[in-house]
Backbone bond lengths (Angstrom), bond angles and torsions (degrees), N, CA, C in turn:
res aa  C-N    CA-C-N  psi(-1)  N-CA   C-N-CA  omega(-1)  CA-C   N-CA-C  phi
1 M - - - 1.395 - - 1.558 109.30 -
2 A 1.321 120.03 130.75 1.436 120.43 176.81 1.508 114.09 -78.12
3 N 1.304 118.63 149.12 1.458 122.91 173.97 1.562 106.63 -82.08
4 V 1.319 116.32 138.80 1.452 122.79 178.35 1.517 108.15 -116.94
5 Y 1.323 116.47 128.55 1.466 120.36 179.49 1.521 108.56 -128.75
6 S 1.318 113.96 135.14 1.424 118.30 168.46 1.475 110.02 -72.53
7 T 1.391 118.05 138.80 1.418 121.38 -175.42 1.524 110.14 -136.34
8 R 1.309 115.36 135.24 1.487 118.41 169.64 1.460 110.17 -87.70
9 F 1.320 115.01 114.85 1.520 121.45 -174.63 1.544 109.10 -84.12
10 L 1.330 116.52 -45.01 1.467 121.32 -178.31 1.512 110.11 -136.23
11 A 1.334 114.01 145.87 1.499 120.07 169.65 1.518 105.00 -157.14
12 W 1.343 114.60 134.40 1.422 119.32 -176.26 1.515 110.04 -151.27
13 A 1.347 117.33 159.69 1.421 124.67 173.07 1.538 110.95 -106.63
14 A 1.309 118.02 159.21 1.471 119.93 -179.67 1.547 112.99 -55.13
15 S 1.336 117.15 -27.98 1.470 121.63 -174.30 1.569 108.04 -80.31
16 E 1.319 120.23 -5.20 1.424 124.64 -176.55 1.510 115.10 -111.64
17 I 1.319 116.20 158.29 1.473 117.63 166.00 1.514 106.38 -83.50
18 P 1.377 116.38 133.12 1.444 117.81 -178.38 1.584 112.12 -58.95
19 P 1.312 119.35 137.87 1.427 120.67 -179.12 1.525 111.56 -73.26
20 V 1.308 115.01 170.82 1.469 121.80 172.67 1.502 109.25 -115.26
21 Y 1.324 118.31 136.22 1.468 121.56 178.89 1.497 109.85 -107.41
22 V 1.297 117.08 121.88 1.507 122.76 179.21 1.564 105.50 -100.55
23 V 1.314 113.97 121.57 1.512 117.14 178.79 1.503 110.14 -66.37
24 P 1.336 119.58 123.24 1.489 123.41 -176.62 1.466 110.81 -64.79
25 S 1.382 112.62 153.10 1.505 119.79 174.86 1.523 108.94 -57.61
26 G 1.328 114.21 140.34 1.473 120.87 176.65 1.577 112.81 90.20
27 Y 1.370 115.48 3.36 1.450 118.44 -177.74 1.521 111.96 -133.06
28 V 1.273 118.57 160.58 1.449 126.12 169.35 1.575 106.71 -126.27
29 A 1.284 115.00 138.53 1.461 119.92 -179.21 1.572 107.75 -105.18
30 I 1.321 114.88 141.33 1.467 122.26 170.55 1.497 106.48 -115.58
31 V 1.295 114.25 111.08 1.439 121.45 179.38 1.570 109.97 -83.26
32 R 1.300 118.27 123.77 1.421 121.04 -171.88 1.555 113.65 -115.81
33 D 1.325 118.13 -36.54 1.446 121.95 -169.77 1.499 110.60 -141.46
34 L 1.356 116.60 141.48 1.440 126.02 169.56 1.545 106.55 -135.88
35 D 1.313 115.16 135.04 1.447 124.55 174.45 1.528 108.47 -129.97
36 V 1.373 115.77 122.55 1.456 119.72 -179.70 1.524 109.77 -121.36
37 Y 1.270 118.12 143.71 1.492 124.24 -179.43 1.499 110.82 -126.81
38 S 1.331 114.37 132.50 1.468 120.25 174.91 1.528 108.87 -119.71
39 F 1.334 118.57 137.93 1.466 123.05 179.96 1.506 110.53 -74.75
40 G 1.306 117.53 -10.81 1.464 119.80 -179.36 1.539 113.46 87.02
41 G 1.344 117.03 171.38 1.430 118.73 177.31 1.537 114.77 100.98
42 E 1.310 114.68 -15.31 1.488 117.86 -178.28 1.495 109.48 -149.94
43 M 1.289 119.61 149.96 1.436 124.31 174.25 1.596 106.79 -74.04
44 T 1.312 114.60 126.12 1.477 121.17 176.63 1.489 111.81 -132.53
45 N 1.342 115.41 126.88 1.469 125.12 176.72 1.513 105.96 -97.82
46 W 1.326 118.16 139.54 1.399 121.16 175.80 1.562 112.41 -138.99
47 K 1.333 116.32 156.76 1.460 122.90 -179.40 1.496 109.98 -149.25
48 F 1.353 115.87 152.49 1.475 122.40 -171.82 1.526 106.31 -137.03
49 G 1.342 117.88 132.78 1.446 115.91 179.72 1.532 114.96 -174.36
50 I 1.339 113.10 -161.72 1.452 120.85 -176.00 1.516 109.64 -116.81
51 N 1.297 115.72 132.41 1.489 123.52 175.99 1.538 114.47 57.96
52 G 1.285 118.63 16.45 1.453 118.56 -178.99 1.527 117.25 67.73
53 V 1.321 116.94 9.81 1.412 119.94 179.57 1.500 113.18 -131.61
54 C 1.318 119.42 -18.28 1.467 124.94 179.23 1.564 106.88 -115.13
55 W 1.317 114.85 90.05 1.445 120.95 -179.21 1.527 107.90 -89.75
56 F 1.367 120.31 124.01 1.408 122.20 -179.39 1.514 113.75 -113.08
57 A 1.303 117.73 -1.83 1.460 120.24 179.39 1.548 105.54 -150.59
58 A 1.312 116.35 143.48 1.467 122.47 177.97 1.523 108.63 -155.35
59 G 1.331 116.11 157.05 1.473 121.69 177.15 1.475 111.51 -162.41
60 Q 1.272 113.88 179.63 1.506 122.44 179.26 1.471 110.53 -145.10
61 F 1.294 115.00 130.58 1.422 120.94 170.10 1.524 110.99 -95.07
62 T 1.299 118.72 136.05 1.463 119.29 -172.84 1.524 108.85 -85.22
63 I 1.303 115.33 174.53 1.492 122.73 -175.58 1.478 112.41 -74.80
64 E 1.371 119.56 -4.64 1.422 123.37 -177.17 1.558 107.75 -53.33
65 A 1.304 115.70 146.38 1.486 122.57 -177.95 1.552 108.08 -87.50
66 L 1.316 117.73 41.05 1.491 123.76 178.31 1.492 106.28 -123.73
67 A 1.350 112.26 145.52 1.471 119.49 173.23 1.527 105.80 -63.32
68 Q 1.380 115.20 141.27 1.435 120.61 -177.59 1.582 108.65 -136.24
69 T 1.287 116.32 152.36 1.510 120.13 175.52 1.494 109.93 -123.79
70 G 1.315 115.07 154.97 1.436 121.92 172.32 1.526 108.50 -133.47
71 Q 1.317 117.37 144.51 1.462 117.60 -178.49 1.563 107.27 -135.83
72 W 1.351 113.91 152.92 1.484 118.19 169.11 1.552 104.21 -137.88
73 R 1.301 114.40 136.80 1.483 123.36 176.92 1.530 107.40 -128.11
74 G 1.286 116.40 131.80 1.465 122.30 179.54 1.438 115.07 -179.76
75 R 1.317 117.00 -158.02 1.484 123.31 176.52 1.519 108.11 -144.29
76 Q 1.288 115.91 107.58 1.477 120.26 173.92 1.523 109.96 -118.80
77 V 1.321 119.01 133.87 1.432 123.88 -179.86 1.518 111.61 -93.30
78 V 1.268 116.68 124.26 1.488 121.73 179.06 1.518 109.18 -119.68
79 Q 1.333 113.15 126.29 1.432 118.31 -174.59 1.494 114.77 -84.92
80 A 1.338 117.11 162.36 1.492 122.07 179.95 1.554 108.65 -52.67
81 G 1.269 117.08 136.98 1.468 123.69 -177.50 1.537 117.35 85.75
82 E 1.279 116.35 -15.78 1.485 121.76 178.04 1.521 110.25 -80.22
83 E 1.338 114.67 156.74 1.415 120.91 -178.04 1.520 113.60 -108.54
84 I 1.307 117.46 136.61 1.466 122.79 171.86 1.529 106.60 -101.08
85 L 1.335 115.32 126.34 1.451 115.17 -176.72 1.513 113.22 -147.98
86 F 1.365 114.77 157.49 1.445 122.94 -179.02 1.553 106.23 -126.54
87 E 1.362 116.36 137.27 1.436 120.78 174.20 1.528 111.24 -131.64
88 S 1.315 116.69 148.30 1.466 121.80 175.63 1.462 107.26 -150.33
89 D 1.381 115.60 158.41 1.441 121.72 178.48 1.577 111.36 -100.37
90 G 1.306 116.05 15.67 1.440 123.67 174.33 1.497 113.78 -152.35
91 P 1.310 119.61 173.05 1.478 121.55 -179.24 1.527 114.29 -69.24
92 T 1.287 118.77 130.99 1.464 126.23 175.59 1.535 111.52 -141.05
93 D 1.343 115.45 153.20 1.450 120.35 161.32 1.536 107.62 -99.58
94 G 1.297 117.95 154.62 1.440 116.81 177.72 1.537 112.89 -167.00
95 I 1.323 112.68 166.55 1.447 120.28 176.41 1.559 108.31 -152.45
96 A 1.316 115.30 139.86 1.458 120.92 177.05 1.543 108.84 -130.64
97 S 1.292 118.04 140.93 1.417 121.57 -176.54 1.508 112.70 -149.13
98 G 1.298 115.73 167.57 1.481 121.92 178.55 1.500 111.54 175.46
99 Y 1.354 118.53 -139.68 1.430 120.29 -178.37 1.511 110.46 -123.07
100 L 1.350 116.80 145.89 1.418 119.49 177.24 1.575 103.13 -118.25
101 L 1.356 116.81 115.03 1.444 120.45 -173.38 1.526 110.48 -109.73
102 G 1.297 116.23 135.17 1.490 119.42 175.91 1.505 110.32 -78.30
103 L 1.291 116.86 136.40 1.477 121.91 -178.89 1.530 108.25 -75.75
104 P 1.357 115.24 149.46 1.497 118.41 179.41 1.493 110.63 -66.93
């Protein structure tokens, strides 16, 4: 039986550039959750994906001067050596998590 561990792949503050997570050799990542927060006041487009070419989630925060959140829930398989990344054209806080499974 394989051990299953919840893993935080990405976490960032609005003052930071979101990091990139590279799945380590010998593992496969299952991305399950993304939560994004905007402080409001400007239109912000965001996207979440693999290797910067396979985007599987996207959203937009409106220009309303209200704090807003965006979520994605699912199951995406990311192979060893591939990158999990988040991009936006405005400041956001965020966190992405899932499972990191050791290959047999």
